[in-house]
Steps between C-alpha positions, in 0.01 A plus 500: 500500500299242311617292207322707234664824613839330506456381140396849392803643676731260314336592169543871575865446591564303181337764284708767675809308388372520142470876542863517612603383151466866401769615744831629365703215647306234311487710185879532499544128559261411221659753264801268487291300253593770245843337478350189339487514120132396482318784320164533678577344838561827694182667378290189564650470847420860590143464369450186709633676808262791446204266454592297810534817706159621387344163586676517837347842571151378412534187715645703787211747495235227485651291780561805716135601465390145584722501809360834612141388444557168682647675802228765523236231565 
């Protein structure tokens, strides 16, 4: 496995971790922010998590396609 494929694999793994922010375990842990008396913090946090998960999906798809195309050659 060459260095470029290894870097792409690390990027895909990191973006997969961003996708896992949508899982129920992380959502329950982050919902503890509702206890804090800051008015808009929970909604901003959930929006940021959704945006990061979407970015993670896009990065994962792109790097997976690059890995597949590099290994077909």
